[in-house]
N, C-alpha and C positions, 0 to 999 in steps of 0.2 A: 267040663267047661260049663259055666253058669251063664244065664241070660240076665241082662240088666236093661232097664228102660231108659231110653235117651231123654234127658230132661227137656229138650227143645221140641222134638217131634213126637215123643211118646212111643216110638217104635222100639221093639225088643231087639237088643244087640248083644253079641257075645261080649263077655267081660274081658276077653283078650284082645278085642279090636281096639286100635288106637283112636278111632274116630267113628262116628255114626255114618254108615254107608248111605243113609237117606238124606240127612241134612248137613253132614260134614262136621258136626260139633266134636271137638276133642273129648275123648272119654278118659284118657290116661294122662296124668300129669307128667310133663317132661322132667326127668331128673336133673337137678342142678349140675352145671359143669364146674368141676373143682379144678381150679388153676393152681398147680404146684409152684411155689416160689423157687426160682432158680438161685442157687447159691454158688457164687464164683469161687475161684482158687483162693481168694482172700477171706472167704467166709461171709456170713450175713452182715450187711452194713449195720453199724452201730454197736456191734458186739466187741468184746475185748479181743477175740481172736482176729477179727477184721482189722482192728487198729494196729495190733502188733505185727501182723503180716504185711500191712502197707508200709510200716516203718522199716521192716527188714528189706523190702523190695527197694525202697529209696536208697537205703544204705548200700545195697549191692550195686545199684546203678552208679553211685558216687565212687565206690571203690573201683569199679570197672573203668570209669573215665580216667581216674588217676593212674591206673596201670597202663592204659593205652597211651596217655600223655608221656609217661616215663619211657616207654618203649620207642615212641617216635623221636623223643629227644636224643636217646642213645644212638638210634639209627642215623640221625642227621649228623651227630658228632663224629661218627666213624666213617661216614661217606665224604667228609671234608667240607660240609656246608658251614660248620663252625670249626675252623682249623685249630689244632692244638696250639697252646701257648708257645711250645718249644719251636714252632715253625717261624716265629717272629724274632728269635734270638740268633744273633750272628754266631756261627760255630766257632769254638775256641780250639786252640791246638791241644793235643794230648799232653799229659804231664811229662812224657819222656822227651819232649822237644826243648830241652834246656839249651841256652845259647852256648855254642862252642867257641865263638869269638864275638867281640863287640866291633862291628864293622865301622861304626862312627869314630871310634878311637883311631883306627887305621887311616880313615879318610882325613882325619884332622892332623896327622903327622906330617912334618915338613923336613925336607932335606935329609940330613944324616940321622934324623930321629926315626925315619921309616923302618929300617931293619930292626932297631931295638924295640919299637912299639909292636911290630909284627911278631917278633919272638916272644914278647911278653904276653900278647893275646893268645898265641898258640899254646903257650905253657911249657912245662918241663918235657924234655925230649924232642923239642922242635928243632928243625934245621932251617936256617935262613941264609940265602945267598943270592947274588945277582946272576941272572942267566939271560942270554940273548934269545929273545923270542921274535923271530922274523928280523925286522930292522931295529927293534927296540931292545934296550936293556931293562929287564924287569926284576924287581925284588920278589923272589919266590920263597915261600915258607911252607914246610910240610910237617905234619905230625899225624902219625897213624894214617887213617883213610882220608884225611882232610888236606887239600892243597889250596894255598892262597897266593894269587899272583897280583902284584901291585905295580901299576905303571906310573912312575914318577916323571914329571916333566917340569923343568925349571923350578925344582925344589918343592913341588906340590903333587898330590896324588890326583891323577887324571881319571883313573877308574880302578876297580878292584874286581877280580874274577875269583870266585870260590867254587871249587870242584868237590862234590860229595861222592864218596865211594864206600859203602853203597849209597845210592841216591836218597835224597830226602823224600819222605812219603808223598808230599804234594807241595803246592806253592806256599800256603800258609806255614807249613812245616819248615820249608827252606828259609823263609823270612825269620822265623823264630830261632833257627840255628845260628843266624848271624846277628841276633839281638834287635831285629826290627819287629814292628807290630804285626802279628800274624792275622789280625782281624781286618786289615786293610783290603778293600775290594780291588781286584785288578781292573785296569782300563781296557785291556786287550787280551784275548785268549784264543789260541788256535790249537791245532793238533800237535804243534811243534814248540810253541813258545807261549809263555804267559808274561804279561807286562804290567807294571805299575808306573804310569807316567804322570808326574806332577801331583801325586796323591800322598806321598810319604814326605813328611816334614824334613826340610834340609837337603833333599835329594831330588835330582832332576828325573832320573829314570832308573828303574830296576827291571832287568830281564831275567826270567827263569826259563831254562831250556830243558824240555822233557827228555827223559831217558829213552834208550832205544826201544824199550817196550811200550813207549807212549805214555800219555797222561794217566794218572796224576803225578807219578814219580818225577822229581826234578833232579837232574845230575849236575847242573851248573847254574850259578847265579852271578850275573854281571851287575855291579853297582856303579852308577855314573852320577857323581855329584853335580857336574856342569856339562850338559850335553853340547852346548854351543862351543865351549872350549875344546871338547874332544873332537868335534867336527872340524874345527879350524886346524887342529893339530894333524888330523888325518889328511887334510887337503893341502898341507904344507908342500912347497916345491921340493 
């Protein structure tokens, strides 16, 4: 260890001392503080690496936003917020519900035409004859599992009852089997009967009676062209 002279007070001081113990003058220079530049994940600003890294980060953010938007859109669509287009379409009958008869042709028949028209509508192999049902004589036609009962009063058809065996699969299917529009919405529906009142052109009322197993299978369809005329006939003395 060597001794040095303090420039201020002239006292000899160790060269290892940071300051003069007599006057306090600093004897050793304080080494400069080196501040290291912090370089982030994107690299040093202004460099090529920094520019490319920043662009990639922006691209990843945009891609992430797009993926999240697509997932949210799919989730909303499947939860019913945006109902599928098919929900707005009126269900149509299956291709196998081709008309077995044209009920309007039978309703339009008059007098002696009724048995002939009924036989024509039922087709080959049908049997048609008058039978007494309760107090009334009705024209009854049968072919296979289909039975059609026509109530003629004073030369015109008052109502037609169609029995399906096996039953029609549902109300629209029953309408289709007799040549009526299956897309017509019912006006009344319970556990026992489905009814179309005043909504089918040219007809006053159509009643579908569910099978013993309950809805939707329909075992019988009653077609009434003029409900008022039928009521008057039922109330006759």
